[in-house]
N, C-alpha and C positions, 0 to 999 in steps of 0.2 A: 600476127599470131604468136611467136619467135618472145614476145613480152608475156602472155598470156601463161605458155610453156613453162620458162622461166620461170615465170609467178607460182605456179604449181606446184612445181620443183619445191622451190622457197617453201610454202606454205607447209607442206606434207612434216608431220610432225616426227621428230628425234625418236627413236627408239629408247626406250625408260630399261632401267634393268626388272623392274613390274611386268612390261612385257617379255621380255625375255622369260622371266618364270610363269608367265601362264603360259606361253606357248613350248615349253620344257614341263612344262604339268609338276614343278618346284616352289620351293616359298623362296620368296627373294632373299631371304639368308642361305636357302641354297647357293644360290648366284654368286651373294657377295663373298661367303667362303671359296669359290670354285675361283675367282676376280683374286682375289690373297693366295690362291694357291692350295688349296686348307688341304694337308695329307690326307685324311681320313674320313674320304668319301668313295661309296662305291662307282667303278668307274664308266657302271651302266648311266648311273647319274649327270655323270660326268661328261659322258659322251653325248643325253641330252642338251645339257645346257649349249655345248660348245658346237653342235647345229642350232639350238636356237639362235643363237648369239651371230653363228655365220649367214644365216636365211634373213635375218630383222637386217643384220647389215649394222649391230650396237657397238660403238666404240665407247671407254671408259675414260673417263676425263681424268686424266694420270694424277693432275695436279692435285682433284681433289681425292683422288684416292689415295694421295701419297701423304695427303694432312689427314685425314682420316683415321690411316693407317698405320702412320709415322715410321713410314715403309718411302723406300727409293724406286723400289723396281728392276733396282741396278745390283752388278756383284764387281768388285773390283778385281782383277788378276794381276799379279805384276811378277814378270819374268824376265830374268838379265839381259835380253834381246832381243830385236824383231828381228834381227838382220840373220843369227845364227838358222838357221832351217828348224831343226828341231822344235825350238822354241814357238816359231810363224805357226807351224802343224800344231803343235798342242793348242796354241789360242786357238786356232781355225775349230779347236774339237771342244775345247769350254764353249764357245760363245755359240757351237751349233748346239750343243747340249742344256745351258743356258733357255736359250730361243724354243726348244721345246717344252720348257716349263715356263715359258712366257716371260723370261726375265732378259736385259739386255745385261751387259757386259762394258765393262770401258780395260780397256786394256796400255799398261804403263812398263815400259820398259827402264829397269832399275840401272842400265848401263853397265854390270860385271863392277856395279860399285857399292859396297858396303853404307853407304852414307847413303843414297838411293834408297834400298833398302829398307835401312831403319826410318828415311821419309816416306816410305807408304807405308808400312806399321802405325806411324804416328798420326797420318792423314783419317786414319778410321777412328781417333776422337772426335771429330769432326763434323763425323758420320756424313761423309758425300754417298756412300751407296752400303747397301744393306750387309756387305759381308765382304770376307779378303777372303783370295786364293793366293796364299804367300809361294813361292819358288827361291830361295835366296842362295845365291851361292859364295858370297862373300861373309856371312852374319858367322859370327863366332858364340862359343857357349855362355861367355858369360853376357853375351846379348836376349838369351831366351827370355831374362826377367821383364823386356820390353813386349812382348808377347801377351802378359798378364792382360787379360779385362774380360767384360764379359759381352762383349760383338762377336760374331759371326766370326771362324776363322779355319781355314784348312791349310795346311802344311804341304807342301811337293818336296821331292827328293831326301838328299843324304845331308844336305850339311850343317842340319843340327838334330840332335835327338833327343828325347824325353821333353819334348813342346808342351804346355797347356793346351792340344787341340787336336783335332783329330789329323793323323799325320799320312798323307799315302807313299807309298815307296813304292821299287819295283825290286825283283830278288837280281842285283846287279852280281852278288858272289856266285849264285846253281847259274846265272847265264852267261859268265865269263868261264866260269868251268865247262860246262856242256860243251861252248865252242871251243875252246883246249882242247878238251875232248877230242873232237870231233877233227881237229887236227892232227891230234895223235893216232886217231884211228886211220890216218889214212897217208901214213908211216912218216909224219914229221917231227922233227927230236929238236932244232936249235928256229923254234918260235919267238921272234921279236915280240915286245908288247912297246906298241906305238901309244905312247901317251901315257906312257906307266908314269909311277908315282915312286919315285925314290925314298924318299923322306915320308913315313908313313905316319908320323906321330898323331895327326890330326885327322880326324873322319872323315873322310868323303868320297866321291860318289870315284874317283879316282885310287884311292885307298885301296876300297872295295875291290872295284874291279882289278887290280893289281894282285889283292887279297883272294880272289877265285882264280887268276892263273897262276899263282904261285900253287895254293890246295891242288889242283890237276898237276901241274908237273912232278910234285911229290908224291901224290898217288900213283902216278908212274913209272916211281921211281927215276926219272928222269931229272939230271942235276941241273941248277939253277947257273944261266952263266948274267951275271948281273951288267955285262955291256950288252946284251940284248933287251934291256929294259932302258925305255928309249923317252926321258920327258920331253912335255912339250916346251918348245923354246919360249926362256921368260922373255916377261914386259922390258921392253926398253926404253920406250917412250910416251905409257900411259899415264898421264898428270893424275886424272885421278887415282888410276889405279895406286900409285904413289902417297898420293892424300889418303887411301884407305890405310896404308901399310903404315905412314909416320902417325894416323891415330891407333893407331894399335891391332890394326887389323893381320899384320905381320905377310903379307902376299905380292911382297918384290919379289919377283922370282918365278912368280905361277903364270904360266904360258894361259893363251886362250885358245883353242880347237879349232883352226882353220886349215882350210885347201894349204895354203902357203905355207902353215907348220906342216904341215904333213910329210909335202915334195919336200921342205929342209930335212926334215930329220932322217928319212931315207937316204939323201943324197950326203949327209954329214957318217952317216952309218957306213955307204959302200964304201966312201973316202977314206975309213977308219979301218979298212981290209973287213970288218965283221960278216960273215955267213952266218945266213939265217935260209930255210928253208919256207915258210910263213910268216905272213905276219898280221899280228890281233892288234886290229886297231882300234883306242878309245871310244870314235865314233865315226861316224860317215863321213863327215865332213875333214876328217883326219888321211883316209880310205881314199875320197876321192884323187888329194893333194899326192898320197904316195903311188895309187895304179897309173897319174901323169905321170908321175920322175919315172916310175919303172917301164914304161913304154917307151920313154925318153932315151933311158938307157939298155935297149932292148933286150929288157926281159923280158920271159914267153909265163903270161898268167894263166894257166894252173900247173905249167910244166915244169917253169922252175921254182916257180913258189907259189903257192898258195895266198891270197888275203881274203882275211876274214872282218868284220867290224859290229858296230853297234849299232843302234835305234831304225834299222830298215827305214831310212826317208825315200817318201817316192822316188827322187832320183836314184836310188842304187838301183831300180832296174834297168835304167837307161846309161849309164859308164858303161865303156867299150873294156875288156868287157862287164856285163852284170856284175852285181857286187852281193855276195854272201852274207846277210848281216842278219841282228836280232832283231824281235820287236817286238816292244818293251811295253806295248800297254798303251799307246798315246790313247786310242778310245777310252778306253779303260777309266785314265787315269780321269781323263776329261769327266766323264761322267761321275765317278765316283766325287770327284770335286764339288762337282755341280750337285751331286744329291746330299751330302753333307752340309753344304751349305747351307741349302734350303731348308734341310733338318732343321738344321739351329733357327735358320731366319723362321718358322713357324713355332717352332718352340718359347722363343722368343728369349736364348742367350744360347751361351757358350756351352758345345758339344764336349762329348768325355772325351779325356786326350787319349787315343788309343790309333794302334798302327794299323794299317791296310795295307796288305801287298797284291799287286795287281800281278799277273801271269805274265808270259815271256814265251816265244816262239821263234825258233829260225828259219830264216827263208836262204834256200838252197839254193845260188846261182852260178854264172862260169866261173866265177873267182875260186869258187871251193865247190865244187859238186857235191852232193851227198855222197859217202862211203857206203858200197853194196855190203 
């Protein structure tokens, strides 16, 4: 009996694209366009095809589809690190957004290395995927020429400007100005910027956030105390960073924002006798380390000192006290990036070089409650 049952299952014909078209009441061409993520299709037609595929259990032959279309069905995502929570959370959102469009994502950590960032760009010449979402951290202006090409590309972040591709950014200056203004409204006047940039000759996320801090103080008429701008401790043993610098990146002395860095910055600041009534941290990881150090020193938050930050990582809800932080639109960044890549894939080439900004919002929590 079991043999006949197995044989019957094995003899059941495999659904074809024509079967899907017949059940959905559309042409085979429409089904093919749906499977190729053709952008100009009525939503009702798209839904009928989706339901027919689900009912029939139709499975595409990805190898044949790739040979016919010249596409892999994959997007490459190159980010600085998978151990930094912000980038890990961003990667999860990119993967989810791509999956909703029927695409897979290959994720590469460039390990805080300019060389690896350039290798990710060079790999696109081998057409290992249909497009690249690149979040550079150490590439320089002179590297922009290497981004030229006709392959789909989206650039994230503030490491580079004037790139020859769609560029997705966050309102770093405005977000930090709003966060600084919140602290000023709470009566704070000695606001330490944890992870600020002392050298602002090169535009980066750090310099833009420092600019927002300085502009807010200037508009409020609060004098700037340079001792309150606390840079991230420099790399000391990262050989890859040294290699990058010797190759011209000029980044010896640029630190990595970690919990340990945040703790160390606060410890040194207090040892130097520098008084502050608020900490504005470059990102949540620095803030997590700062909160731990302050707690060990017996500083009451927010009674003695307020703490605010950027990124709004999931963990920010669960620190003690919970952390007031700016959400920089990770969901929107991911969706915009995937949409921009797939628009280029459908169009068969590089999209227009334009900047797209995403919105931000402040999530007030115990470390610095909203001011009534």
